C-alpha positions as CSV (number, residue, x, y, z in Angstrom):
1,M,47.1,12.3,7.7
2,K,45.7,10.3,4.7
3,R,42.2,10.7,3.4
4,K,39.6,8.1,4.2
5,Y,36.7,7.4,1.9
6,Y,33.4,6.0,3.3
7,L,31.2,4.2,0.8
8,I,27.7,3.8,2.1
9,D,25.3,1.1,0.9
10,T,22.1,2.8,2.0
11,E,20.0,0.0,0.5
12,N,21.5,-2.3,3.1
13,V,22.3,-0.1,6.2
14,G,19.5,2.4,5.7
15,D,19.9,5.5,7.9
16,R,22.2,4.0,10.5
17,W,25.3,5.7,9.2
18,Y,24.3,9.4,9.9
19,K,26.3,9.6,13.1
20,L,29.4,9.3,11.0
21,I,28.9,12.8,9.6
22,E,29.7,14.4,13.0
23,K,33.0,12.4,13.2
24,L,34.5,13.2,9.8
25,G,38.0,14.5,9.7
26,K,39.0,17.5,7.4
27,K,40.2,15.2,4.7
28,D,37.5,12.5,5.0
29,R,34.9,12.0,2.3
30,V,31.6,10.1,2.3
31,I,29.9,8.7,-0.8
32,S,26.3,7.8,-0.2
33,F,24.9,5.4,-2.7
34,Y,21.0,5.4,-2.9
35,T,18.1,4.6,-5.2
36,E,14.7,6.0,-5.8
37,H,13.4,3.8,-3.0
38,H,15.3,5.8,-0.3
39,S,13.7,6.7,3.0
40,K,12.1,10.1,3.8
41,R,14.7,10.5,6.6
42,M,17.5,10.2,4.0
43,E,15.8,12.9,1.9
44,E,15.8,15.2,4.9
45,C,19.5,14.4,5.6
46,L,20.4,15.1,1.9
47,F,18.4,18.4,2.1
48,Q,20.3,19.5,5.3
49,Q,23.8,18.3,4.1
50,V,23.5,19.2,0.4
51,H,26.2,21.9,0.7
52,N,28.5,19.7,2.8
53,H,31.6,19.3,0.5
54,K,32.6,16.1,2.5
55,I,29.5,14.2,1.3
56,L,28.8,13.1,-2.3
57,W,25.3,11.8,-3.0
58,L,25.1,9.3,-5.9
59,E,21.7,8.1,-7.1
60,C,22.0,4.6,-8.5
61,A,19.8,2.5,-10.8
62,A,17.5,0.2,-8.8
63,G,17.5,-3.5,-9.3
64,N,18.9,-6.8,-7.9
65,N,22.4,-6.0,-6.7
66,A,22.5,-3.0,-9.0
67,L,23.7,-0.6,-6.2
68,D,26.4,-3.1,-5.1
69,Y,27.9,-3.2,-8.6
70,Q,27.9,0.6,-8.8
71,L,29.5,1.0,-5.4
72,I,32.3,-1.5,-6.4
73,G,32.8,0.3,-9.6
74,V,33.3,3.7,-7.9
75,L,35.5,2.0,-5.2
76,S,37.8,0.6,-8.0
77,Y,38.1,4.0,-9.6
78,L,39.0,5.6,-6.2
79,V,41.6,2.9,-5.4
80,V,43.3,3.4,-8.7
81,K,43.2,7.2,-8.4
82,H,44.1,7.4,-4.7
83,P,45.9,4.2,-3.8
84,K,47.4,5.7,-0.6
85,S,44.0,6.6,0.8
86,S,42.0,4.5,3.2
87,F,38.6,3.0,2.3
88,C,35.6,1.7,4.3
89,I,32.4,0.1,3.0
90,Y,29.3,0.6,5.2
91,S,27.2,-2.5,4.7
92,N,26.1,-5.8,6.2
93,D,26.2,-7.5,2.8
94,K,28.7,-10.4,3.0
95,D,29.2,-10.2,-0.8
96,Y,31.6,-7.3,-0.3
97,K,34.1,-9.6,1.6
98,N,35.7,-10.8,-1.7
99,T,36.1,-7.2,-2.9
100,V,37.7,-6.2,0.4
101,D,40.0,-9.3,0.4
102,F,41.0,-8.6,-3.2
103,W,42.2,-5.1,-2.5
104,K,43.7,-6.0,0.8
105,S,45.9,-8.6,-0.9
106,R,47.2,-5.8,-3.1
107,G,48.2,-3.5,-0.2
108,I,45.2,-1.3,-0.1
109,D,43.9,-0.1,3.3
110,I,40.3,-1.2,3.2
111,S,37.7,-2.5,5.6
112,Q,34.0,-3.1,6.0
113,K,31.8,-1.6,8.7
114,E,28.8,-3.8,9.7
115,F,25.9,-3.1,12.0
116,N,24.5,-5.3,14.7
117,T,21.2,-6.9,13.5
118,G,21.3,-10.0,15.9
119,K,18.4,-11.5,17.8
120,K,19.2,-9.6,21.0
121,K,18.8,-6.3,19.3
122,K,15.6,-7.3,17.6
123,A,14.2,-8.6,20.9
124,K,15.2,-5.3,22.6
125,K,13.4,-3.3,19.9
126,K,10.4,-5.5,20.2
127,K,10.3,-5.0,24.0
128,K,10.6,-1.3,23.6
129,K,7.8,-1.2,21.1
130,T,5.6,-3.2,23.5
131,E,6.3,-0.8,26.3
132,Q,5.6,2.1,24.1
133,A,2.3,0.5,23.0
134,K,1.4,0.1,26.7
135,D,2.2,3.7,27.5
136,I,0.1,4.8,24.5
137,A,-2.8,2.7,25.6
138,V,-2.7,4.3,29.1
139,K,-2.6,7.8,27.6
140,D,-5.5,7.0,25.3
141,K,-7.9,6.4,28.2
142,E,-9.5,9.8,27.9
143,T,-13.2,10.4,28.6
144,D,-15.7,10.1,25.7
145,T,-17.1,13.6,26.6
146,E,-13.7,15.2,26.1
147,K,-13.2,13.5,22.8
148,E,-16.6,14.4,21.5
149,A,-16.2,18.0,22.4
150,G,-12.8,18.1,20.7
151,I,-14.2,16.5,17.5
152,V,-17.1,18.9,17.3
153,S,-14.7,21.9,17.7
154,M,-12.5,20.5,15.0
155,Q,-15.3,20.0,12.6
156,E,-16.4,23.6,13.1
157,R,-12.9,24.9,12.3
158,F,-12.9,23.1,9.0
159,C,-16.5,23.6,8.0
160,H,-15.8,26.7,5.7
161,G,-13.6,24.9,3.2
162,K,-9.8,25.2,2.6
163,L,-7.6,27.1,5.1
164,T,-4.8,29.5,4.5
165,D,-1.2,28.2,4.7
166,Q,-0.8,29.8,8.1
167,Q,-4.0,28.2,9.4
168,Y,-2.8,24.8,8.1
169,T,0.5,25.3,10.0
170,E,-1.5,26.1,13.2
171,E,-3.6,23.0,12.8
172,I,-0.6,20.8,12.2
173,A,0.9,22.3,15.4
174,K,-2.0,20.9,17.3
175,S,-1.0,17.4,16.3
176,V,2.8,17.5,15.9
177,P,5.3,19.1,18.4
178,V,7.4,21.9,17.0
179,S,10.5,19.9,17.9
180,G,9.6,17.1,15.5
181,L,11.3,18.6,12.5
182,V,11.4,15.3,10.5
183,A,7.6,14.9,10.8
184,W,7.0,18.6,9.9
185,Y,9.2,18.2,6.8
186,H,7.3,15.1,5.7
187,I,3.9,16.6,6.3
188,Y,4.7,19.8,4.5
189,T,6.2,18.2,1.4
190,S,3.6,15.4,1.2
191,L,0.7,17.8,1.7
192,F,1.8,20.8,-0.4
193,G,4.2,19.2,-2.8
194,Q,8.0,19.2,-2.8
195,D,8.7,22.8,-3.8
196,K,6.1,24.7,-1.8
197,G,6.5,22.2,1.1
198,R,10.2,22.8,1.4
199,N,9.8,26.6,1.3
200,L,7.2,26.4,4.1
201,Y,9.4,24.0,6.1
202,M,12.5,26.2,5.8
203,A,10.5,29.3,6.9
204,F,9.1,27.2,9.8
205,K,12.5,25.8,10.8
206,K,14.3,29.1,11.0
207,D,11.6,31.1,12.8
208,A,12.1,30.7,16.6
209,Q,9.2,33.1,17.4
210,M,6.9,30.9,15.3
211,H,8.1,27.9,17.3
212,E,7.3,29.5,20.6
213,R,3.8,30.6,19.4
214,L,2.9,27.3,17.8
215,S,4.1,25.2,20.8
216,K,1.0,26.5,22.7
217,Y,-1.3,24.9,20.2
218,Y,-0.2,21.3,20.9
219,M,-3.0,19.1,22.2
220,E,-2.4,16.7,25.1
221,N,-5.1,14.2,24.0
222,K,-3.4,11.7,21.7
223,Y,-6.6,10.6,20.1
224,L,-7.6,14.2,19.2
225,R,-4.1,14.8,17.8
226,G,-4.5,11.9,15.4
227,V,-8.0,12.8,14.3
228,N,-7.1,16.4,13.8
229,L,-4.1,15.6,11.6
230,V,-6.4,13.3,9.5
231,A,-8.9,16.2,9.3
232,V,-6.1,18.5,8.0
233,I,-5.3,16.1,5.2
234,L,-8.9,15.5,4.3
235,N,-9.7,19.2,4.3
236,Y,-6.8,20.1,2.1
237,N,-7.8,17.4,-0.5
238,G,-11.5,18.5,-0.5
239,L,-12.7,15.4,1.3
240,D,-15.3,15.1,4.0
241,V,-13.7,16.1,7.3
242,K,-16.6,14.6,9.2
243,R,-15.2,11.2,8.3
244,A,-11.8,11.9,9.9
245,V,-12.8,9.8,13.0
246,E,-13.7,6.7,10.8
247,A,-10.4,7.1,8.9
248,Y,-8.3,7.5,12.0
249,N,-9.9,4.4,13.7
250,I,-9.0,2.3,10.7
251,I,-5.4,3.4,10.7
252,K,-5.0,2.8,14.4
253,L,-6.4,-0.8,14.0
254,H,-3.4,-1.9,12.0
255,D,0.4,-2.0,11.9
256,P,1.4,1.1,10.0
257,K,3.5,-1.0,7.6
258,N,0.6,-3.3,6.7
259,F,-0.8,-1.1,3.9
260,S,-2.8,-3.9,2.2
261,E,-5.0,-4.5,5.3
262,I,-5.4,-0.8,5.9
263,K,-6.5,-0.3,2.2
264,N,-8.9,-3.2,2.4
265,D,-10.7,-1.6,5.4
266,F,-10.8,1.7,3.7
267,D,-12.3,0.2,0.6
268,K,-15.0,-1.5,2.7
269,Q,-15.8,1.7,4.7
270,F,-15.3,4.4,2.0
271,G,-15.8,2.5,-1.3
272,T,-13.4,2.1,-4.2
273,K,-14.8,4.5,-6.8
274,P,-13.8,8.2,-7.3
275,P,-14.2,10.6,-5.6
276,Q,-13.7,8.2,-2.6
277,M,-9.9,8.8,-2.4
278,Y,-9.5,8.7,1.3
279,Y,-6.9,6.0,1.5
280,S,-4.7,7.3,-1.3
281,R,-4.6,10.8,0.2
282,L,-3.9,9.5,3.7
283,K,-1.3,6.8,2.8
284,P,1.8,9.0,2.8
285,F,0.9,10.1,6.4
286,I,-0.1,6.7,8.0
287,K,3.2,6.2,9.9
288,I,3.1,9.7,11.4
289,I,-0.6,9.5,12.2
290,N,0.1,6.2,14.1
291,T,2.9,7.7,16.2
292,I,2.0,11.3,17.1
């Protein structure tokens, strides 16, 4: 059976190609082309698959069509080196059509895999988001007394300054389910830095007993989960934990992708001069804070 090369344009298809990994044959090879603007999920996938000999990760220079040219260059090399192999480009970019036609006319087994991005799919995703928003709104209807008690308890836990790594892990577990490994990886590496964060994440990921223990910390109240995670981030960065409620309320008012509006509200509420660094410290976590 001949080898098949999959060339992934991650700038175009993002993370939608990951299911391919499970379907690879013994001889198949994947070449993932990415830039410095890659997603956090891709970084997690790279970290998990770094020793998979079937996948080659190629970082490309960023720029207008830069990745496309680099992909075509590697494709040309492979076609010349292995003309009897099969090739497939994963991308919705129509500009690859001429390249595919060029090699097909010369007897090369080559194709392009595209992903559905039509109006129906977008409408379905929009409907799903609306339903999720309604569900969240229903779950958010907790009593003011319960929220106030939870916030007072939270402030007491953080009133003595920075926590130990174990205590931070326990606090994160109150806001994020232990099954949410992608969120845990992002929080660890964004909070503690890449090296220390990865080490803490790997220890957390492998420890089944830790998972069982931490699962008991998870809070049912969504509002308190969000405020608590904000408090963790503020405490670690030496900022005023008592302002966690203000920060969380601003974040929840906006679409998590609309950073400019979120920043404007933070500037109005917290000021723009040092040491008022609330927005910059919370920015890497905004999407997670909005969804936990």
